[in-house]
C-alpha positions as CSV (number, residue, x, y, z in Angstrom):
1,V,4.3,-5.5,-15.3
2,D,7.3,-7.6,-14.4
3,Y,7.2,-7.4,-10.6
4,V,5.1,-5.8,-7.9
5,L,5.1,-5.5,-4.1
6,I,1.7,-5.9,-2.3
7,D,2.0,-4.1,1.0
8,G,-1.2,-2.1,1.4
9,G,-4.0,-2.9,3.8
10,H,-3.5,-6.0,5.8
11,Y,-7.1,-6.9,6.8
12,D,-10.2,-8.3,5.4
13,N,-10.0,-8.8,1.6
14,Q,-7.7,-5.8,0.9
15,P,-4.6,-7.9,0.1
16,S,-6.7,-9.9,-2.4
17,L,-8.2,-6.7,-3.9
18,D,-4.6,-5.3,-4.3
19,F,-3.5,-8.5,-6.1
20,H,-6.6,-8.6,-8.3
21,S,-6.0,-5.0,-9.3
22,V,-2.6,-5.7,-10.7
23,Y,-3.2,-9.2,-12.0
24,P,-4.5,-8.2,-15.5
25,F,-1.3,-6.2,-16.1
26,L,1.2,-9.0,-15.2
27,D,3.6,-10.2,-17.8
28,N,4.0,-13.9,-18.6
29,K,7.3,-13.8,-16.7
30,C,6.5,-11.9,-13.4
31,A,7.0,-11.9,-9.7
32,V,4.4,-10.8,-7.2
33,F,5.9,-10.1,-3.7
34,F,3.7,-10.0,-0.6
35,H,5.0,-8.3,2.5
36,D,4.1,-9.3,6.1
37,N,3.3,-12.9,5.4
38,N,3.7,-13.8,9.1
39,G,0.5,-15.6,10.0
40,N,-2.0,-13.0,8.7
41,P,-4.9,-14.9,7.2
42,S,-5.8,-12.0,4.9
43,I,-2.3,-12.0,3.3
44,E,-2.2,-15.8,3.2
45,C,-5.5,-15.8,1.4
46,A,-4.2,-13.4,-1.2
47,I,-1.1,-15.5,-1.7
48,H,-3.2,-18.6,-2.3
49,E,-5.3,-16.7,-4.8
50,A,-2.1,-15.6,-6.6
51,E,-0.8,-19.2,-6.6
52,K,-4.1,-20.3,-8.2
53,L,-4.3,-17.6,-10.9
54,L,-0.6,-17.6,-11.7
55,K,-0.4,-21.4,-11.6
56,C,2.7,-21.6,-9.4
57,S,3.8,-22.0,-5.8
58,A,4.8,-19.3,-3.4
59,Q,8.3,-19.0,-2.1
60,R,8.7,-17.5,1.4
61,F,12.0,-15.7,1.9
62,N,13.5,-15.9,5.4
63,T,13.0,-12.3,6.3
64,R,11.8,-10.7,9.5
65,Y,8.4,-9.9,8.0
66,G,7.9,-12.9,5.8
67,L,8.5,-11.5,2.3
68,T,6.8,-14.0,0.0
69,V,7.0,-14.2,-3.8
70,V,4.7,-15.9,-6.3
71,A,6.6,-16.0,-9.6
72,R,5.3,-17.1,-13.0
73,G,7.8,-18.0,-15.7
74,I,10.7,-18.0,-13.3
75,S,12.3,-21.4,-12.4
76,H,12.5,-22.8,-8.9
77,E,16.2,-23.0,-9.3
78,S,16.4,-19.2,-10.0
79,L,14.3,-18.6,-6.9
80,R,16.5,-20.8,-4.8
81,E,19.6,-19.1,-6.2
82,C,18.2,-15.7,-5.5
83,H,17.4,-16.7,-1.9
84,Q,20.9,-18.1,-1.4
85,L,22.4,-14.9,-2.9
86,C,20.3,-12.8,-0.4
87,L,21.5,-14.9,2.5
88,R,25.2,-14.6,1.4
89,N,24.8,-10.9,1.1
90,N,22.9,-10.6,4.4
91,V,20.2,-8.6,2.6
92,L,17.3,-10.4,4.4
93,H,18.4,-9.5,7.9
94,Q,20.0,-6.1,7.6
95,I,18.1,-3.6,9.7
96,K,19.4,-0.8,7.4
97,F,17.5,-2.3,4.5
98,S,14.0,-1.1,4.3
99,C,11.3,-3.3,2.9
100,I,11.4,-1.3,-0.4
101,K,15.2,-1.6,-0.7
102,S,15.1,-5.3,0.0
103,F,12.3,-5.8,-2.5
104,K,14.0,-3.9,-5.2
105,W,17.3,-5.7,-4.6
106,I,15.7,-9.1,-4.6
107,A,13.6,-8.4,-7.7
108,K,16.6,-7.1,-9.7
109,K,18.7,-10.2,-8.7
110,L,15.8,-12.6,-9.4
111,F,15.3,-11.2,-12.9
112,S,19.1,-11.1,-13.7
113,I,19.5,-14.7,-12.6
114,N,16.6,-15.9,-14.7
115,N,17.7,-14.3,-17.9
Protein backbone atom coordinates (compact mmCIF):
# COMPACT_ATOMS: atom_id res chain seq x y z
CA VAL A 1 0.00 0.00 0.00
CA ASP A 2 1.42 3.39 -1.01
CA TYR A 3 -0.91 5.65 0.97
CA VAL A 4 -3.80 5.33 3.37
CA LEU A 5 -6.18 7.63 5.25
CA ILE A 6 -6.94 6.81 8.89
CA ASP A 7 -10.33 8.38 9.69
CA GLY A 8 -12.34 5.79 11.57
CA GLY A 9 -13.16 5.76 15.25
CA HIS A 10 -11.64 8.67 17.15
CA TYR A 11 -11.69 7.34 20.72
CA ASP A 12 -9.79 4.94 22.95
CA ASN A 13 -7.28 2.90 20.97
CA GLN A 14 -9.28 2.70 17.72
CA PRO A 15 -6.96 5.01 15.69
CA SER A 16 -3.97 2.90 16.80
CA LEU A 17 -5.81 -0.31 15.90
CA ASP A 18 -6.59 1.16 12.47
CA PHE A 19 -2.93 2.02 11.91
CA HIS A 20 -1.70 -1.38 13.09
CA SER A 21 -4.15 -3.12 10.76
CA VAL A 22 -2.59 -1.47 7.67
CA TYR A 23 1.02 -1.31 8.88
CA PRO A 24 2.06 -4.80 7.61
CA PHE A 25 0.91 -3.87 4.10
CA LEU A 26 2.72 -0.54 3.77
CA ASP A 27 5.33 -0.17 1.07
CA ASN A 28 8.86 1.08 1.80
CA LYS A 29 7.77 4.40 0.29
CA CYS A 30 4.40 5.19 1.85
CA ALA A 31 2.29 7.92 3.41
CA VAL A 32 -0.15 7.38 6.26
CA PHE A 33 -2.59 10.26 6.64
CA PHE A 34 -4.47 10.86 9.89
CA HIS A 35 -7.59 13.03 9.85
CA ASP A 36 -8.83 15.12 12.78
CA ASN A 37 -5.47 15.67 14.50
CA ASN A 38 -6.80 18.61 16.48
CA GLY A 39 -5.93 17.80 20.07
CA ASN A 40 -7.51 14.35 20.24
CA PRO A 41 -5.22 12.22 22.45
CA SER A 42 -6.26 8.96 20.76
CA ILE A 43 -5.26 10.24 17.33
CA GLU A 44 -2.07 11.81 18.66
CA CYS A 45 -1.13 8.45 20.21
CA ALA A 46 -1.67 6.67 16.88
CA ILE A 47 0.48 9.27 15.10
CA HIS A 48 3.28 8.73 17.63
CA GLU A 49 3.05 4.97 17.09
CA ALA A 50 3.25 5.50 13.33
CA GLU A 51 6.29 7.76 13.74
CA LYS A 52 8.00 5.10 15.85
CA LEU A 53 7.25 2.15 13.56
CA LEU A 54 7.86 4.02 10.28
CA LYS A 55 10.93 5.76 11.75
CA CYS A 56 9.99 9.23 10.53
CA SER A 57 8.38 12.43 11.78
CA ALA A 58 4.81 13.53 11.23
CA GLN A 59 3.97 16.59 9.14
CA ARG A 60 0.76 18.42 10.03
CA PHE A 61 -0.90 20.19 7.13
CA ASN A 62 -2.60 23.48 7.91
CA THR A 63 -6.14 22.22 7.39
CA ARG A 64 -9.30 22.88 9.32
CA TYR A 65 -9.24 19.37 10.78
CA GLY A 66 -5.49 18.86 11.16
CA LEU A 67 -4.68 16.42 8.36
CA THR A 68 -1.35 14.88 9.39
CA VAL A 69 0.94 12.62 7.37
CA VAL A 70 3.63 10.22 8.49
CA ALA A 71 5.61 9.44 5.35
CA ARG A 72 8.37 6.85 4.99
CA GLY A 73 10.78 7.09 2.06
CA ILE A 74 9.53 10.55 1.12
CA SER A 75 11.87 13.48 1.64
CA HIS A 76 11.09 16.40 3.93
CA GLU A 77 11.63 18.67 0.92
CA SER A 78 8.89 16.82 -0.97
CA LEU A 79 6.53 17.18 1.99
CA ARG A 80 7.26 20.91 2.24
CA GLU A 81 6.82 21.35 -1.52
CA CYS A 82 3.51 19.50 -1.42
CA HIS A 83 2.31 21.66 1.47
CA GLN A 84 3.29 24.84 -0.40
CA LEU A 85 1.54 23.56 -3.53
CA CYS A 86 -1.60 22.92 -1.49
CA LEU A 87 -1.49 26.43 -0.05
CA ARG A 88 -0.97 28.00 -3.49
CA ASN A 89 -3.90 26.06 -4.88
CA ASN A 90 -6.02 26.81 -1.81
CA VAL A 91 -6.78 23.09 -1.42
CA LEU A 92 -6.50 23.10 2.34
CA HIS A 93 -9.15 25.72 3.02
CA GLN A 94 -11.73 25.20 0.30
CA ILE A 95 -15.03 24.25 1.84
CA LYS A 96 -16.03 22.49 -1.38
CA PHE A 97 -13.14 20.02 -0.92
CA SER A 98 -14.23 17.11 1.21
CA CYS A 99 -11.71 15.29 3.37
CA ILE A 100 -11.49 12.46 0.82
CA LYS A 101 -10.97 14.82 -2.13
CA SER A 102 -8.29 16.75 -0.21
CA PHE A 103 -6.58 13.53 0.82
CA LYS A 104 -6.55 12.14 -2.73
CA TRP A 105 -5.29 15.43 -4.19
CA ILE A 106 -2.50 15.74 -1.61
CA ALA A 107 -1.45 12.07 -1.94
CA LYS A 108 -1.26 12.31 -5.75
CA LYS A 109 0.78 15.50 -5.58
CA LEU A 110 3.08 14.13 -2.89
CA PHE A 111 3.89 11.00 -4.86
CA SER A 112 4.34 12.89 -8.16
CA ILE A 113 6.73 15.39 -6.47
CA ASN A 114 8.79 12.62 -4.89
CA ASN A 115 9.31 10.63 -8.12
